[in-house]
C-alpha positions in Angstrom: 40.7 5.1 30.3 38.4 6.3 27.5 40.0 8.4 24.7 38.0 11.4 23.6 40.2 12.9 20.9 43.7 13.4 19.8 45.7 16.6 19.1 47.0 15.3 15.8 45.7 17.2 12.7 45.5 15.5 9.3 46.5 16.9 5.9 43.7 15.1 4.0 40.0 14.4 4.5 39.5 10.9 5.9 36.9 9.8 3.4 37.4 6.1 4.1 37.2 6.4 7.8 34.0 8.4 7.6 32.6 5.9 5.0 33.3 3.0 7.3 31.6 4.8 10.3 28.5 5.5 8.2 28.5 1.9 6.8 28.6 0.5 10.3 25.9 2.8 11.5 23.6 1.9 8.6 24.3 -1.8 9.2 23.4 -1.4 12.8 20.1 0.3 12.0 19.4 -2.6 9.6 20.0 -5.0 12.5 17.5 -3.0 14.6 15.0 -3.2 11.8 15.0 -7.0 12.0 13.2 -6.8 15.3 12.9 -10.2 16.9 14.9 -11.6 14.1 18.1 -9.7 14.9 19.9 -12.9 16.1 19.1 -14.6 12.8 20.8 -11.7 11.0 23.9 -12.1 13.2 24.0 -15.8 12.5 23.6 -15.2 8.7 26.2 -12.5 8.3 28.4 -13.0 11.4 31.7 -14.9 11.2 31.2 -18.4 12.6 34.4 -20.4 12.7 32.7 -23.8 12.4 30.9 -22.7 9.3 33.9 -21.0 7.8 36.1 -24.1 8.2 33.2 -26.4 7.0 32.7 -28.2 10.3 29.0 -27.5 10.1 26.5 -25.7 7.9 23.9 -23.1 8.5 20.2 -23.9 7.8 19.4 -23.1 4.2 17.2 -20.1 5.3 20.3 -18.5 7.0 22.9 -19.4 4.4 22.4 -16.2 2.5 26.0 -15.5 1.5 29.1 -17.7 1.0 30.7 -18.6 4.3 34.0 -17.0 3.3 32.4 -13.6 2.8 31.1 -13.5 6.4 34.6 -12.6 7.5 34.0 -9.3 5.8 30.3 -8.7 6.5 30.9 -9.4 10.2 33.1 -6.4 10.5 30.1 -4.1 9.9 27.7 -5.6 12.5 27.6 -4.8 16.2 26.0 -6.3 19.3 24.5 -3.1 20.7 24.7 0.7 21.0 27.7 0.7 23.3 29.6 -1.8 21.1 29.0 0.4 18.0 29.7 3.7 19.7 32.9 2.5 21.4 34.3 1.1 18.2 33.4 4.1 16.1 34.9 6.5 18.7 38.2 4.6 18.5 38.1 4.6 14.7 37.3 8.3 14.4 40.1 9.3 16.8 42.9 7.1 15.4 41.7 6.1 11.9 41.9 9.6 10.3 45.6 9.9 11.0 46.4 6.4 9.8 44.5 7.0 6.6 46.4 10.3 6.2 49.7 8.3 6.4 48.8 5.8 3.8 46.1 7.2 1.5 42.5 6.2 1.0 42.9 3.1 -1.2 45.7 1.6 0.9 43.8 2.4 4.1 40.7 0.4 3.1 42.9 -2.6 2.1 44.9 -2.3 5.3 41.7 -2.1 7.4 40.1 -5.1 5.8 43.3 -7.2 6.0 43.7 -6.4 9.7 40.1 -7.4 10.2 40.7 -10.7 8.5 43.8 -11.5 10.5 42.0 -10.5 13.7 39.1 -13.0 12.9 41.6 -15.7 12.2 43.5 -15.0 15.4 40.2 -15.6 17.3 39.0 -18.6 15.2 42.1 -20.7 14.7 42.5 -21.7 18.4 38.9 -23.1 18.3 37.9 -23.7 14.6 34.8 -25.7 15.7 33.3 -22.8 17.6 29.7 -22.1 16.6 29.6 -18.6 18.3 29.1 -15.8 15.7 31.8 -13.1 15.7 30.7 -9.6 14.9 32.2 -6.1 15.2 34.8 -3.8 13.7 37.1 -4.0 16.7 39.5 -6.5 15.2 40.1 -4.2 12.2 40.2 -1.1 14.4 42.8 -2.8 16.6 45.0 -2.9 13.5 44.5 0.8 13.1 45.6 1.2 16.7 48.8 -0.8 16.1 49.6 1.3 13.1 49.0 4.6 15.1 51.3 3.3 17.8 54.3 3.2 15.4 53.4 6.4 13.5 52.3 8.8 16.3 53.2 7.5 19.7 54.1 11.1 20.9 50.7 12.6 19.8 48.6 13.8 22.8 45.3 12.1 23.4 42.7 13.5 25.8 41.3 10.6 27.9 38.5 10.4 30.4 39.4 8.4 33.5 36.5 7.3 35.8 37.5 7.1 39.4 34.5 5.7 41.2 31.9 8.5 41.1 34.5 11.0 40.1 35.6 11.5 36.5 38.7 13.4 35.4 40.4 14.0 32.1 44.0 14.4 31.1 46.2 14.5 28.1 48.6 11.5 27.7 51.0 10.4 24.9 49.2 8.1 22.5 52.0 5.5 23.1 51.0 5.3 26.7 47.2 5.1 26.0 47.7 2.4 23.3 50.2 0.4 25.4 47.7 0.4 28.3 45.0 -0.7 25.9 47.1 -3.6 24.6 48.1 -4.8 28.1 44.4 -4.7 29.0 43.6 -7.0 26.0 46.2 -9.5 27.1 45.0 -9.6 30.7 41.4 -9.9 29.6 42.4 -12.8 27.3 44.1 -14.6 30.2 41.2 -14.0 32.6 38.6 -15.2 30.0 40.5 -18.4 28.9 38.1 -21.3 28.3 35.0 -19.1 28.0 32.7 -19.2 25.0 31.1 -16.0 23.8 31.7 -12.5 25.1 34.4 -10.2 23.8 36.8 -11.6 21.2 39.9 -10.6 23.0 42.1 -12.7 20.7 40.8 -10.8 17.7 41.9 -7.5 19.3 45.4 -8.8 19.9 45.7 -10.4 16.5 44.5 -7.2 14.8 46.8 -5.0 16.8 49.9 -7.1 15.9 48.8 -7.2 12.3 48.6 -3.4 12.2 52.1 -3.1 13.6 53.5 -5.6 11.1 51.6 -4.3 8.0 52.1 -0.5 8.5 55.6 -0.5 7.0 54.1 -2.0 3.8 51.1 0.4 3.5 52.3 3.8 4.7 53.5 6.5 2.2 57.3 6.8 1.9 57.2 10.3 3.4 55.3 9.1 6.4 57.8 8.6 9.2 57.6 6.4 12.3 57.5 8.0 15.7 56.4 11.4 14.3 56.8 14.2 16.8 53.5 15.6 18.2 51.9 18.3 16.1 49.4 20.9 17.2 46.3 22.1 15.5 
């Protein structure tokens, strides 16, 4: 189930959402510019639990920024075109409404905090891991958790591949996001004990963080379970 867009207009321009998308795009082009040294860039600016918790250190040539700052820099790096496009699609569809509900300044703080919680959720079970973690999906998962409480009745156009046949339908956002969350849990269980790959734990941690934090960040006039609006 791939979301394409929601039928949920905003009252303000989502400056922060657009800025994050542009920043992630520019960061990815910078990664591509490294050529054969792309992996070195991931190691230098990705979030590595073992380095963050001081179980090991990077070689001096790669220790370009303090270890604690990589939890932020890692949110803007991606592992490939599909990784970037998928994350930015979710952020564009759901981020603008969440930003609308809390304002620009609160939204960027909320986004970064969800990303930090997501990284910790992935790292704490295995703090000695040396696998770099990159991607905006942990922070975006927080946005999805917030959207679930704010606009579960908004309609989302989704694409559903059925073998060689592809169909689209409009579903309530609550159903789309609940399906997404269950998929994360199942994927976590199926990938237990594996190193590398998708950071499913970060997705779950970010999503829960978004649910818990949205009451603190939304405007007073922004209501939970808002009825669906039309454009």
